[in-house]
N, C-alpha and C positions, 0 to 999 in steps of 0.2 A: 442318290448318287449324283444326279445332275446338280442339285442344290449344293452339295458338298464341293463338287468340282468348281462351281462358280465362286464359292466362298474362298477356296484355296487360291484361285486365280486372282481374286480381288485383293487379297492380302499379300500377294507375291512380293518378294524382295527383289526389285529390279536391279539393284546394285550388284547382285550376285548372279542374276539370270544370264545364262550363256546360250550360245546357239545350239550346242549339243544337249544342254539341259539334262545332264546325267549326274547323279550324286557322286562326289569324289570317293575313290576307292570302292566303287560299287558298279553294278550293271543296271541299276534301277533308274528309271526316269524320276525327276523330282520337280515339284512346283516351286521350290525355293521359298516356301512359306515359313515365316518365323516360328520357332518352337513355341513361343507364347500363345500363338493362335491354336496350334495343335493341342496344347494343354487346356485351353479354354473349351475347345470342342469336347475333349475327354470329360471335363467337369460337367458339361451340359448333358452328356449322354449317359453318364455313370448310373444314376438312379433309375433311369428309364430302362437301361439294359438289364440291370439286376432284377427289375420287376417283370421283364419280358424276355427271359433267357432264350426261348425258342426263336424269337425274331432277332435277338442279338447274334445268335449263331448264324442265321441266314445272312444278316448284314455283314458279319465278319467274312463269310465266304465271298460275298460280292466285293468287299474292300480288298481282299487279298488278290482276287482275280484281276482287279484293276491294274495291279503291277507297279504302282508308284510308291516311292519311299514313304510319303505321308500316309497314303491309304493303308499300306501294310503295317505301319506303326499303329494306326487306329485299329486294325484287325487284331493285332496282338493284344492291345489294350482290352478289346471286347472279350477275348477269350478269358481274360482274368476276371470278368464279371459273371461267367457261367458257373453254375454249381459244380463243385469238384467231382461229384459222382456222375455227372452227365457222361454217358458212354461214348459220345462222339467227340468229347474234348481232347483226349489223349491222341487218338488217331490223327486229328488235324495238327496238333502240336508236333507230333513226330514227323509227319510228312512235310510240314512247312519248314521246320528247322533243318531238314535235309536239303531243301530246295534253295535256301537263301544263302547268299555270300556276304550281303551287307552287314557289317558288324553291329550297327545300331539296331537293325531289325532283329538280328539273332539275339542280341542282349535283351530286347523287349520280349521276345518269345520265351526266354528262359527266366525272366524276372516278372514282368507285368502279367504275362499270361498265366502264371502259376500262383498269383497272389492269394486267391481264395483257398487253393489246395494247401499251400504252406500253413495258413492260419487255421483252417477248419478241419483238415484231415492230414496232420503232419506225418502219421505213420504211412499213409498211402504215398505222400510226397517223397519220403525217404526210400520207399520201395522203388519209385520211379528213378530216383537218383542212383540207386544201386544198379539198376539196369543200364543207365548211362555209363557207370563206372565199372562195368563188368570187365574182368581181366581179358576176355576175348574180344572186347569191342574198344580197342584203344582209340579208334577214330571218333568215338563219342565221349571220351573223357573230358574234353574241353567243355562240352555241353553240361556234363554233370557238375563240374566245378563252378561254371557260371550260374547254374541253377541254385547251388548251395549258398552262394555268397549273401543273398538277401536274408536267408534264414539265420545264418551265423551273425550277421550284423544287427538283427532284430533284438533289441534290448529286452523284450518281453519273453524271448525264448532262451531258457537257461539250461536246457538238457543237452550239453555238448558231447558227452561220452559216445552216444550212437554215431554222431558225425565224425568224431575222431577215429572211431573204429572203421568207418567207411573210407576215410581219406588216407589213413596211415599207409596201406599198401600202394596207393596211388603216388604219394610223396616219394616212396622208396623207388618206384619203377617208372616214374614219369619220364618220357623222352625229352630231348632238348627242345623240341618244337613247342612244348607246353611250359616253357620257362616263365612267360608273362603270366599265364593263368596260375601257375604254382606260386609265384610271388604274391599275387592278389589274395590267394587262398590263405597262405601262411600269415600275412599281415592282418587279414580280417580275423583269423582265429586268435592271433596274439592280442588284438584289441578286445576281443570278447572275453578271453581268459588267458592271461599271460602264463600262469603257472602250469596249466594243463598243456598249453602249446609247447612250452619249453621242455616239459617232461616227455611229451610225445616225440619231439624232434630228437632229443637225446637218445631215446629208446631206438628210434629208426637208425640214426647214425652209428650207434654202438653195435647194433645187431645185424645190419644189412650185409648180404653177400654180394650185392650189386656195386661194383666199383664206381659206376657212373652216378650213384646217389650223391656222394660227397662232391664229385666234380660239378654236377648241376647245382648243388647248394652253394658251392664257392662262387659260381657265376652270378647268383642272384642275391647273395647275402648282403651285399652293399646297399641293397634297397630296403633291408629290414631296419626297424628301429634300433638305435645304438645299444640299448639294454639287451635286446635279443641277440645281436651280433656277439656281444661279450659272452653270453651264456653258452653259445655253441662254437666259439672260435677254436678252442682246442681240438674239438672233434673234426674240424674241417682241414686240419693240417695234413698235407700229403704224407702217406705212410710208405716206407720202403717195401717194395714187393719181394716176395719170396716164392721160390718154386715149390717149397715144401710147406704145406699148411701147418701151422703151429697151434696147438690147443692153448687157449688162454689159461694162464695160471690163476689159481684161486688166491684172492687177497684176504689176509686175516686181519681183522680189526679187533683189538682187545680180545675178548673171549668168543668172538663170533666170526664165522666165515661168511663173507659176502661175495656173491658172484660179481665179477667185473661188469658183465652186461646183464642188466636186470630183466628177467623174463616176466611173464604175467604174474606168477606167484613164486616167491623164493622162500624156502624153508632152511633155517640155519641152525644146526645143532650147536651145543655149547661145550662139548667135551674136548674139542681139539685145542691144543695149546696155542697161545698167541705168538706171533712173531712180529718184529718191528717193521714198520713201514714209514716212508717219508711223509711227514705231515703235509697235507695239501694247503695251498694258499687259502686263507680264510676270508670269504667275502664279508662285506659289511652287512649287518642285519639291522632291520628296523624293529627294535625290541617292542615298540608300541603295538606291533601287529602280531605279537606272540601272546597267547593266553593259556593259563593253566586252570583246568577244571578239576577240583578236588573230589574226593570220594564221598559216600553217603554220610558217614559219621565224622568226616574231617572238616577242616576250616582253612581259611587263608593263612593261618598260623602254624600249619602242619610242617613237619620237617622238609618235605619235598617243596612245598610252596616257598618256605623261607630260603632254601638253597637256590631255587630258581630266581627269586627276587634279588638275592645277593650276586648271583653269577651274571644275570642279564638285567641290569638296571633299566627300568621303564617297562618291563614285562608286566602284563596284567595277571593278578592272582586274586580275583574277587571271591566273596563269600556267597554260598548258595544254601537255601534252606527250603524245607517243605517237600511236597511230592515231586515226581518227575515233571509233570505238567507245569507246576509252579516254578520249578527251577529253569525250565526251558523259557518260560515267560520272563524270568529275570535275566537270562542270557541274551535274549533277542535284542533289547535296546543297547546292550554293550557292544555287540557285533554290528548292529545296524545293517546298512547296505554296503559297508566297506568290503573291499576285496583284499586278496593276498594275506589272509589270516593263516598263521600256523597255530593249530590247536593241539594242545597236549591234554589228554584226559586220563585220569587214574580211576580204575574201578567203575563206580557209578558215574564219575565224570567222563570216563571213556564212553559209556552208554550215551551220555549227552552229546559228546563231541561227534560220535559216529552218526547219531541221528541227525544232527544239524548238517553234517557234511552230505549225507544222502539227500536232504531236502534242499540244500543250497551249495552244490558242488562248485559253482563258479566263484564263490566267495572264499574258498579255502585253497591255500597254496600247498599245505602239507598237513597230514594228520598223524599224530603220534599217540598211541594208546598203550597204557600200562595196565595189564591184567583187566581189560575192559569187560564189564558185565553185560555183554551182548546177548546173553541167554534170557535176560529179563524183557518184560514188555515195556514199550510197544515194539522194540526192535525184533524180538524173536519170532513174532508171527506176521510181520509185515511182508508184503510182496517186495522182494529185493530187486531193484534195478541197478546193476553195477555202475559205479562211478569211477572215473580214471584219475582221481586225486591221489598223488603219491602217499601211500599209507605204510606206517611202520608199527608193528605190534610187538611188545615184549611181554612174555608170559612165563611163569615159573612152573616147573614140573612138580613142585611141592605145594602148589596153590590149593588150599582146602576150602576156599571161599568161592572162587570162580573157576569152574571146570575147564580145563584146557581144550579138550577135543571138540565139544559142542561150539565153543567160541571160535575155534580155528575154522570149522566148517562154515559157520555163518559169515566169517570174515572173507573167506574165499569167494563166497557168493556175492558179497557186497562191494568188494574193492578189486578193480582190475589190476592195478599195480601195487601189489602187496608184498612186503618183506616181513616175515614172521620169525622173530628171535625166540627160541626156546632155551631157557636158562635154568640152572639148578638153584632155585630160590623159592621162597614162599610168596604169599599174596602181596605183601607189602614191598617186595622186590628191593629190600634194603641194600643187599650186596650189589645186585646188578645196577641199581640206580647210581651208585658211586663209581662203578667200573665203566659205565657208558661214556663215550665222548660226545657230550651234548652239543658242542660246537659243530661237529660233523653231522650229527643227526638233524640239527636245525638248519643247516646250510641249504 
């Protein structure tokens, strides 16, 4: 500690040193040491601390008790070198985050101090975040959001659905005091997965009973990327108030009834007669990011594939052959690591599309399955972890190839935001295929 104090004093920035010597916006004393020096100290101590976690924990206590801005930043850094299952780690993190007011130290505690926990034990990390974001602990919501940001921004972490499930109620109920944190959270989510973030925000804004949700969102929407602003603009318009609550009317599209506010799972019978509705404005689509996966005995020259190619020029309709594993190997280089794919899969191609989506949810904008063979392996026996990719399934009551009920049950387990169209048609869905408004489904 003596050596450290001398080093911080030696490298002090005297052009910024004041008589009070207190960090701006904080009650902590500061050496005014340049950040590059602190970074170099962290680099020097990193490997030693990881090799000697007991001593690193003791040193972190000493650094924190010293009470200076620089020493507390170093203490937070050392906590991030401690094994995540060390039982004394979380009590210190909790106590210290409640004591400090300095924003830089608080940020370090909720990011640097949780580095190993985020990477090595993500399940335990998300449990900690859930505690921060508990509905009864609104005073710790800011900490929970701050802790989540590095995990969302980590390109190696691609399992966003659990995070979306955690933050959705927070976005709906966040008070005005959390506007800045909410802005950072939504922008970071959007950069990680634009499609999932847009769908989640639309779901929140369409279903919330909290009038302040739209008000808060209108205040911060100008900070969002322009593309995101356009996606949710209509949902942020002020709505006329009414003393009498009015039940939302069902909208009928072609032969299917679609709920105006999409719940977790929507089941849509086919017997009700259609009624006309005003055609929505059609957004421009990038057809090169739409791909059709044909069935087991089919090819790229099938009727569906040809109709897709004619209707959406530039859309991909490749050929696949061989076993499931061989077809997935053929699909992988086509999709690569690109994002915002819209995948349409028919029968065995639906099995391929569903499997790819479960394995790579951040790459898929929307999934549309036509009588998908989900009852086949490896899908039927895999441990299903739900993904929040918007998913539409069309299945016929007269399908004698792919049974409706087993597939429906598997789909409910696999997809959080699922719309299931049940139609009077066979496995090939010839009538339903021509009746569907594909521009609306792909939008």
